C-alpha positions as CSV (number, residue, x, y, z in Angstrom):
1,M,45.4,226.2,202.4
2,S,44.2,226.5,198.9
3,A,40.7,227.9,199.3
4,V,39.9,231.7,199.2
5,L,38.2,232.2,202.5
6,D,34.9,234.0,203.2
7,D,35.6,237.4,204.6
8,M,34.4,237.4,208.2
9,D,37.0,240.0,209.5
10,S,36.2,243.2,207.5
11,R,34.1,245.5,209.5
12,P,30.7,246.2,207.8
13,G,30.8,249.6,206.2
14,S,34.6,249.7,205.9
15,T,36.0,250.4,202.4
16,T,37.4,246.9,202.0
17,S,34.0,245.3,203.1
18,L,32.0,247.5,200.8
19,L,34.2,246.9,197.9
20,R,34.0,243.1,198.4
21,T,30.2,243.5,198.5
22,V,30.1,245.5,195.2
23,I,32.4,242.8,193.6
24,G,30.2,240.0,194.8
25,L,27.0,241.7,193.7
26,Y,27.9,243.2,190.4
27,L,31.3,242.3,189.0
28,R,30.4,238.8,188.0
29,E,27.2,240.1,186.4
30,A,29.2,242.5,184.3
31,G,30.9,239.6,182.5
32,G,33.4,238.8,185.2
33,W,35.4,242.0,184.7
34,M,35.0,245.6,185.4
35,S,37.1,248.6,184.5
36,T,38.9,250.5,187.3
37,R,37.1,253.6,186.3
38,H,33.7,252.1,186.7
39,I,34.7,250.4,190.1
40,I,35.7,253.8,191.3
41,A,32.5,255.4,190.1
42,L,30.4,252.9,192.0
43,M,32.5,253.4,195.1
44,E,32.1,257.1,194.8
45,A,28.3,256.5,195.0
46,L,29.0,255.0,198.4
47,G,31.0,258.0,199.5
48,V,34.4,256.5,199.0
49,T,37.1,258.6,197.2
50,A,39.1,257.3,194.3
51,A,42.3,257.2,196.3
52,V,40.8,255.1,199.1
53,T,39.2,252.7,196.6
54,R,42.5,252.1,194.9
55,T,44.1,251.2,198.2
56,A,41.2,248.7,198.8
57,L,41.7,247.3,195.3
58,S,45.3,246.6,196.1
59,R,44.4,244.9,199.4
60,L,41.9,242.6,197.6
61,K,44.6,241.8,195.0
62,K,46.9,240.7,197.7
63,K,44.2,238.5,199.2
64,D,43.8,236.8,195.8
65,I,40.2,238.1,195.4
66,I,40.8,240.0,192.2
67,L,43.4,240.3,189.6
68,P,44.3,243.2,187.3
69,Q,43.3,242.6,183.7
70,L,43.4,244.9,180.6
71,R,40.4,244.6,178.2
72,L,40.3,246.6,175.0
73,G,43.1,248.7,176.4
74,F,41.3,249.6,179.6
75,P,42.7,248.7,183.0
76,G,40.3,246.8,185.3
77,F,39.8,243.8,187.5
78,A,38.5,240.2,187.2
79,V,37.6,237.8,190.0
80,T,40.1,235.0,190.6
81,A,38.9,231.4,190.2
82,G,39.1,230.8,194.0
83,A,37.2,233.9,194.8
84,A,34.5,233.0,192.3
85,A,33.9,229.8,194.2
86,M,33.9,231.7,197.5
87,L,31.4,234.3,196.1
88,A,29.1,231.5,194.8
89,R,29.2,229.9,198.2
90,G,28.3,233.4,199.7
91,D,25.4,233.7,197.2
92,R,23.8,230.6,198.6
93,R,24.2,231.7,202.2
94,I,23.3,235.4,201.9
95,F,20.2,235.0,199.7
96,N,18.9,231.7,201.2
97,P,19.1,232.0,205.0
98,R,18.9,228.7,206.7
99,H,16.1,227.5,208.9
100,M,16.1,224.0,210.3
101,S,12.9,222.1,210.9
102,P,12.6,219.9,214.0
103,V,13.0,216.7,211.9
104,D,16.2,217.8,210.1
105,S,19.4,215.9,210.7
106,W,22.5,217.2,212.5
107,C,26.2,216.8,211.8
108,L,28.8,216.1,214.5
109,I,32.5,216.7,213.8
110,S,34.9,214.9,216.1
111,F,38.6,215.4,215.8
112,S,41.8,214.9,217.7
113,I,44.7,216.8,216.2
114,P,48.3,216.5,217.6
115,E,50.2,219.5,219.1
116,T,52.5,219.5,216.0
117,E,49.5,220.6,213.9
118,R,48.2,223.1,216.4
119,E,48.0,225.9,213.8
120,K,45.8,223.7,211.6
121,R,43.8,222.9,214.7
122,H,43.3,226.7,215.3
123,Q,42.3,227.2,211.7
124,L,39.8,224.3,211.8
125,R,38.1,225.6,214.8
126,R,38.0,229.1,213.4
127,R,36.6,228.0,210.1
128,L,34.0,225.7,211.7
129,H,32.9,228.8,213.8
130,W,32.8,230.8,210.6
131,I,30.3,228.6,208.9
132,G,27.9,228.4,212.0
133,C,29.1,225.3,213.9
134,G,28.7,225.1,217.6
135,T,31.2,223.8,220.2
136,V,30.0,220.8,222.3
137,A,33.5,220.2,223.5
138,A,37.0,221.2,222.4
139,G,37.2,218.3,219.9
140,L,33.5,217.9,219.1
141,W,31.5,220.3,217.1
142,I,27.9,220.4,215.9
143,C,26.0,221.9,213.0
144,P,23.0,221.4,210.7
145,D,23.6,218.4,208.4
146,S,23.1,220.8,205.5
147,L,26.5,222.2,206.3
148,R,28.3,218.8,206.1
149,E,29.6,219.4,202.5
150,E,31.2,222.6,203.7
151,V,32.7,220.8,206.7
152,E,34.2,218.2,204.4
153,E,35.7,220.9,202.2
154,I,37.3,222.5,205.2
155,L,38.8,219.3,206.5
156,A,40.1,218.4,203.0
157,D,41.5,221.9,202.5
158,L,43.4,221.8,205.8
159,E,44.5,218.2,205.1
160,L,42.9,217.0,208.4
161,R,40.3,214.5,207.1
162,P,42.1,211.4,208.4
163,L,42.1,212.9,211.8
164,A,38.3,213.6,212.0
165,T,35.1,211.6,212.1
166,V,31.9,213.0,210.9
167,F,28.6,211.7,212.3
168,V,25.0,212.3,211.1
169,T,22.4,212.0,213.8
170,E,18.9,213.0,214.8
171,T,18.2,215.6,217.6
172,P,20.8,215.3,220.3
173,L,19.7,214.0,223.6
174,V,20.8,216.4,226.4
175,G,20.6,216.3,230.1
176,G,18.7,219.6,230.4
177,S,16.7,221.6,227.9
178,L,17.6,222.0,224.2
179,R,17.6,225.8,224.7
180,D,20.2,225.6,227.5
181,A,22.3,223.2,225.4
182,A,22.2,225.5,222.3
183,A,23.1,228.5,224.5
184,A,26.2,226.6,225.6
185,W,27.2,225.4,222.2
186,W,26.6,228.7,220.2
187,D,27.1,232.3,221.2
188,L,23.4,233.0,220.4
189,E,23.4,236.3,222.1
190,A,26.1,237.6,219.7
191,V,24.1,236.3,216.8
192,A,20.9,237.9,218.1
193,E,22.8,241.2,218.5
194,L,23.8,241.0,214.8
195,H,20.1,240.6,213.8
196,R,19.1,243.5,216.1
197,D,21.9,245.7,214.7
198,F,20.7,244.9,211.1
199,I,17.1,245.7,212.0
200,G,18.2,248.9,213.8
201,H,20.3,250.2,210.8
202,H,17.9,249.1,208.0
203,G,14.3,248.8,209.4
204,S,13.3,252.2,208.1
205,A,14.6,251.5,204.6
206,A,12.0,248.8,204.1
207,D,9.3,251.4,204.3
208,A,11.1,254.0,202.0
209,G,9.8,252.8,198.7
210,G,7.7,254.7,196.2
211,P,3.9,255.2,196.2
212,C,1.8,252.1,197.0
213,G,4.9,250.1,197.9
214,A,6.5,250.6,194.5
215,S,10.3,250.0,194.4
216,P,12.5,253.2,194.6
217,R,13.8,254.6,191.4
218,P,17.4,253.7,190.2
219,S,19.8,256.2,191.6
220,A,23.1,256.5,193.5
221,G,21.2,256.6,196.8
222,T,19.1,253.5,196.0
223,F,22.4,251.7,195.1
224,A,24.2,252.8,198.3
225,R,21.3,251.8,200.5
226,Y,21.2,248.3,199.0
227,V,24.9,247.7,199.0
228,R,25.0,248.8,202.6
229,C,22.2,246.5,203.5
230,I,23.9,243.5,201.9
231,D,27.3,244.5,203.5
232,R,25.8,244.5,207.0
233,W,23.7,241.3,206.4
234,R,26.2,239.1,204.7
235,I,28.0,237.9,207.9
236,I,24.8,236.9,209.7
237,P,23.8,233.8,207.5
238,Y,27.2,232.4,208.2
239,L,27.2,232.7,212.0
240,D,23.5,232.0,212.4
241,P,23.0,228.2,212.1
242,G,19.2,228.6,211.6
243,L,18.3,226.5,214.6
244,P,14.8,225.1,215.2
245,A,12.5,227.1,217.5
246,E,12.9,224.8,220.4
247,F,16.6,225.5,220.5
248,L,16.1,229.3,220.5
249,P,15.2,232.0,223.1
250,E,11.5,233.1,222.9
251,D,12.5,236.6,222.0
252,W,14.8,235.4,219.1
253,P,15.0,238.2,216.5
254,G,16.2,236.1,213.7
255,M,13.0,235.6,211.9
256,A,12.4,239.3,211.9
257,G,15.9,240.0,210.6
258,I,15.3,237.5,207.7
259,A,11.9,239.0,206.8
260,L,13.4,242.5,206.8
261,F,16.2,241.4,204.6
262,E,13.8,239.8,202.1
263,R,11.7,243.0,201.9
264,L,14.7,245.1,201.3
265,G,15.9,242.8,198.5
266,A,12.5,242.9,196.9
267,A,12.4,246.6,197.0
268,Y,16.0,247.6,196.2
269,A,17.8,244.7,194.2
270,R,16.4,245.6,190.8
271,P,16.7,249.4,190.9
272,S,20.2,249.1,192.3
273,A,21.2,246.7,189.5
274,E,19.7,249.1,187.0
275,F,21.8,252.0,188.4
276,V,24.9,249.8,187.9
277,R,24.1,248.9,184.4
278,T,23.6,252.7,183.6
279,T,27.0,253.5,185.3
280,L,28.8,250.9,183.3
281,K,27.6,252.4,180.1
282,M,29.1,255.8,180.9
């Protein structure tokens, strides 16, 4: 496999997850490189010690996310080309949550992979799950057609394109209700729990701005709150396929989760970025 994969395994709030979030949010904006000293300073604002940050940097280096690079005699890190593509893909997902309309097309992925390629078969299923596809049957998966380009990238990267057929279709015709079908194809309760968890952790932050709804001031606390918000949110737009309302339970928390995320971004993104710019000048 050649692609740098989206990080779906790091536990939100862990040092590795927080560091990846900081890199994704700010290292590219800083010219594609950041000194080790400044990375450590930003992680200290998140309550992470220098020693623990250095260990996490080593882990991300081994995963080909970052590479060490000297600039003007200062040690630091840049994002690898593969990770830059992964982070750009993450930007599209994280900041533009999907929501299908009833008339949007669907994509079906049918594949039959021999036992000799079972490891690739496992990777294909895992990566289709990562991008929000549902399982109709072992060799038949479904997703919004907006994800077809990513499906094609996965098939090409795993060198499985000749063994798969991709269909574009209108709303599937099912024997029962669409809600029952969607509940069987996706683990919607797990996705709903992710939304509820996000709302539970960050709901109060949406009302914590300044007077008359003004954004909070740039500070380490503002930065930490925003980074932790993104860190907990970023997995949700991958696993949530953004299904139309008729496919979802009546008590679906997804729209409330998206609305909260957008309010937090409006309040905290700018002062957090200003805190980073000030830190990088020190």
